[in-house]
C-alpha positions in Angstrom: 27.6 13.3 51.0 29.3 10.2 49.7 29.9 10.4 46.0 29.2 6.9 44.4 31.8 6.2 41.3 30.7 3.4 39.1 33.7 1.1 37.8 32.9 1.3 34.3 30.3 2.5 32.0 27.8 -0.1 30.7 26.0 -0.4 27.3 22.9 0.1 29.1 23.9 3.3 30.7 25.2 4.7 27.4 21.7 3.9 25.6 20.1 5.5 28.4 22.1 8.6 28.0 21.3 9.0 24.5 17.7 10.2 25.6 19.4 12.7 27.9 22.1 14.2 25.5 19.8 14.6 22.5 16.2 14.2 21.9 15.3 11.8 19.1 12.0 12.0 17.1 9.5 9.4 17.9 9.6 7.8 14.5 10.8 8.3 11.0 8.6 10.3 8.6 6.6 8.9 5.8 6.4 12.0 3.9 8.2 11.9 0.4 9.0 15.6 0.8 10.6 15.2 4.3 12.6 12.2 3.1 13.7 14.2 0.0 14.8 17.2 2.3 16.5 14.8 4.7 18.5 13.3 1.9 19.4 16.8 0.6 20.6 18.0 4.1 22.5 14.8 4.3 24.6 15.3 1.3 25.1 19.0 2.1 26.5 18.0 5.6 28.9 15.3 4.3 30.3 18.0 1.7 30.8 20.3 4.5 32.6 17.7 6.6 34.6 17.0 3.7 35.6 20.5 3.8 36.2 20.6 7.4 33.3 22.7 8.3 31.8 20.8 11.1 30.2 23.8 12.9 27.7 24.1 9.8 27.5 20.3 9.0 26.2 19.2 12.3 22.9 21.3 12.5 22.2 20.0 8.9 22.7 16.4 10.1 20.4 17.2 13.2 17.6 18.3 10.9 18.1 15.3 8.4 17.8 12.9 11.3 14.7 14.6 12.7 13.0 14.4 9.2 14.0 11.0 8.6 15.8 9.0 11.2 18.3 6.7 9.9 21.4 4.8 11.0 23.8 6.2 8.7 22.8 9.9 9.5 23.2 9.0 13.2 26.8 7.7 12.7 27.6 10.7 10.5 26.1 13.1 13.3 28.3 11.3 16.0 31.4 11.9 13.7 30.5 15.5 13.5 29.8 16.0 17.3 33.3 14.5 17.9 34.9 17.1 15.7 33.3 20.1 17.4 34.1 18.8 21.0 30.7 17.4 21.9 32.4 14.0 23.1 29.5 12.9 25.6 26.7 13.3 22.7 29.1 11.5 20.0 30.0 8.6 22.5 26.4 8.2 23.3 25.3 8.2 19.5 28.2 5.8 18.6 27.0 3.2 21.4 23.3 3.7 20.1 24.5 3.0 16.5 26.4 -0.2 17.7 23.2 -1.5 19.6 21.0 -0.9 16.4 23.7 -2.3 14.0 23.8 -5.4 16.2 20.0 -6.0 16.3 20.1 -5.5 12.3 22.9 -8.0 11.9 25.0 -5.3 10.5 28.5 -6.7 12.0 30.9 -4.4 10.3 29.0 -1.3 11.2 28.6 -2.4 15.0 32.3 -3.0 15.1 33.2 0.4 13.8 30.7 2.3 15.9 31.7 0.2 19.1 35.5 1.1 18.4 34.7 4.8 18.0 32.7 4.8 21.3 35.5 3.0 23.1 38.1 5.5 21.8 35.9 8.2 23.2 35.2 6.9 26.5 38.5 7.6 28.3 38.2 11.3 27.0 34.7 11.8 28.5 34.2 14.9 31.0 32.0 13.7 33.8 29.7 15.8 35.9 28.6 14.7 39.3 25.5 16.5 40.9 25.1 15.8 44.5 22.5 17.1 47.2 23.4 18.1 50.6 19.9 17.3 51.8 18.3 14.7 49.6 15.3 14.4 52.0 13.9 18.0 51.2 10.3 17.4 50.2 9.7 17.9 46.7 13.2 18.8 45.7 13.7 19.0 42.2 17.2 19.5 40.4 17.7 20.3 36.7 20.7 20.4 34.4 20.3 23.0 31.6 16.6 22.9 32.0 16.5 18.7 31.7 15.2 17.1 35.2 18.1 15.2 37.0 16.3 12.4 38.6 17.2 11.1 42.2 18.7 8.2 41.0 21.3 10.3 39.1 22.5 12.1 42.2 25.9 11.7 43.2 26.9 9.6 40.2 29.4 10.9 37.7 27.7 11.0 34.2 29.0 12.0 30.8 28.5 15.5 29.7 29.8 17.6 26.7 32.5 20.0 27.9 31.5 23.5 28.1 29.0 25.8 30.2 26.1 24.1 32.1 23.4 25.4 34.4 22.3 23.6 37.5 19.1 24.7 39.3 17.4 23.5 42.3 14.0 24.2 43.5 11.4 22.9 46.2 8.1 24.1 47.6 8.6 26.7 50.5 12.3 27.1 49.7 14.5 29.7 47.9 15.6 28.5 44.6 19.3 27.9 43.8 21.2 28.2 40.5 24.7 27.9 39.5 26.5 28.0 36.2 29.7 25.8 35.8 32.1 25.4 33.2 32.9 21.6 32.8 36.5 21.0 31.6 37.6 17.6 30.0 37.6 16.1 33.1 35.2 15.1 36.1 33.5 17.8 38.0 31.3 17.7 41.2 28.7 20.1 42.0 26.9 20.0 45.4 23.5 21.3 45.7 23.3 22.9 49.2 20.4 22.9 51.6 17.8 25.0 50.4 16.9 27.9 52.6 13.2 28.5 53.7 11.5 31.2 51.8 10.1 33.4 54.4 9.2 36.1 51.8 6.4 34.1 50.3 3.4 34.2 52.7 -0.1 33.3 51.7 -1.9 36.4 50.8 -5.4 36.2 52.8 -8.0 36.6 50.2 -10.5 39.6 50.5 -13.5 38.7 52.4 -16.6 38.5 50.3 -19.0 41.2 50.5 -22.1 40.4 52.4 -24.9 39.2 49.9 -27.5 41.8 49.7 -31.0 40.6 50.2 -33.8 41.0 47.7 -37.0 42.6 48.0 -39.1 41.9 51.1 -42.7 41.2 51.1 -43.7 45.0 51.8 -41.4 46.1 49.2 -43.0 43.7 46.6 -46.3 44.9 47.6 -45.0 48.6 47.3 -43.7 47.6 43.9 -46.9 46.0 42.6 -49.1 49.0 44.1 -46.7 51.5 42.5 -47.0 49.8 39.2 -50.7 49.9 39.4 -50.6 53.3 40.4 -48.6 54.3 37.3 -50.8 52.4 35.2 -53.9 54.2 36.8 -52.3 57.8 35.9 -51.8 56.5 32.4 -55.3 55.3 32.2 -56.6 58.7 33.8 -54.7 60.6 31.1 -56.2 58.5 28.3 -59.7 58.9 29.5 -59.3 62.6 30.0 -58.2 62.9 26.3 -61.1 60.9 25.2 -63.5 62.9 27.3 -62.2 66.2 25.7 -62.4 64.7 22.2 -66.0 64.0 22.9 -66.8 67.3 24.1 -65.1 68.8 21.1 -67.1 66.7 18.8 -70.4 67.6 20.6 -69.8 71.3 19.6 -71.1 70.6 16.1 -74.4 69.3 17.4 -75.2 71.9 20.0 -75.7 75.5 20.5 -75.0 76.4 24.3 -77.0 74.0 26.4 -79.4 73.2 23.2 -78.3 69.9 21.5 -79.5 67.5 19.2 -79.8 64.1 20.0 -76.4 63.1 18.9 -74.9 66.2 20.6 -76.6 65.1 24.0 -75.0 61.6 23.5 -71.7 63.1 23.1 -71.9 65.3 25.8 -72.9 62.4 28.1 -70.1 60.2 26.9 -67.7 63.2 27.8 -68.9 63.6 31.2 -68.7 59.9 31.8 -65.2 59.6 30.5 -64.1 62.7 32.6 -65.6 61.1 35.6 -63.6 58.0 34.8 -60.4 60.0 34.1 -60.9 61.7 37.6 -61.2 58.4 39.4 -58.2 57.0 37.8 -56.0 60.0 38.6 -57.0 59.7 42.3 -56.6 56.0 42.6 -53.4 55.9 40.5 -51.9 58.8 42.7 -52.9 57.1 45.9 -51.6 53.7 44.8 -48.2 55.2 43.7 -47.7 57.3 46.6 -48.2 54.1 48.9 -46.2 51.9 46.7 -43.2 54.4 46.8 -43.5 54.6 50.5 -43.7 50.8 51.1 -40.6 50.2 48.7 -38.6 52.7 50.7 -39.5 51.8 54.1 -40.0 48.1 53.7 -37.3 45.7 55.1 -35.4 43.7 52.5 -35.7 39.8 52.2 -32.9 37.7 53.7 -30.7 36.3 51.0 -31.7 32.9 51.4 -35.4 33.9 51.4 -35.3 35.5 47.9 -37.3 34.1 45.1 -37.3 35.0 41.5 -39.7 37.8 40.7 -41.0 39.2 37.6 -43.0 42.6 37.0 -44.3 42.9 33.3 -46.6 45.8 32.2 -49.8 44.9 30.4 -51.6 47.0 27.8 -54.6 45.6 26.2 -58.1 47.0 24.7 -59.8 46.7 27.8 -57.2 46.8 30.7 -54.0 48.6 31.6 -51.9 47.3 34.3 -49.0 44.8 35.3 -48.3 41.3 35.7 -46.4 40.1 38.7 -44.7 36.7 38.5 -42.8 34.6 40.9 -43.1 33.7 44.6 -42.2 35.7 47.7 
């Protein structure tokens, strides 16, 4: 691939690089506490820089700038970066300060920042990232986790000297990664054509089990009949207990088969209740047996033919049974 070399870095390129080399806050904080903390960090950083301790000073300036963005803090941060060898970051910040000072009409600060940037420019390390096959669909290249847009491919761009990691990914391709140490000079990294990833095959989704049908017509009838049968057996038991109770009560009014009028009425009620209990037991047993048979033997309904069905037991002073709701 042909690597394109620009003749000179322009001011606009430098300003654009500021966003790549260092993230800036969206705006200054309005919190008095943040402003106070930013000022304190700035003073501490200046003292550390005067002592030659730039490694500790730079993080404090970064934090101060994040809390309360200011042109002075940014200028000192650029100076601090220069001292610890982060030349590209320092150069970009000096250029940005020069542009801001020019907009603010601060001529002396603009000239100072511009002269510092000009002195650094010949020393900049530049990294060129090229791609062997730029036509790979969805090709994505990153440097140190930051996306490198296609417009930057093949172009030498300022970077801080040191270790940098380049990664490349694309759908259906094996990812590529390399770590490179950029010295104080230009370096070219070429991303090879990413090989097809044949190991990533689509896993077929498990077939959904066939949906089971609901209760068929005969099964619903069997369920209803069985429910009525259970209710009949319950009614028979209740009537049987009531019959026995009447019989026991009549003993106080009868001697053998001789009974008073009250005793005769009680025994007649006992006989009637007993007959009802017997009939209920017989009917309930027949219905329960038939319902179980239909429920087991009846075919289920097709899934698309199912309808909501509810079966609710009903117990009242004059009736015992079940209520069936819904449609077949």
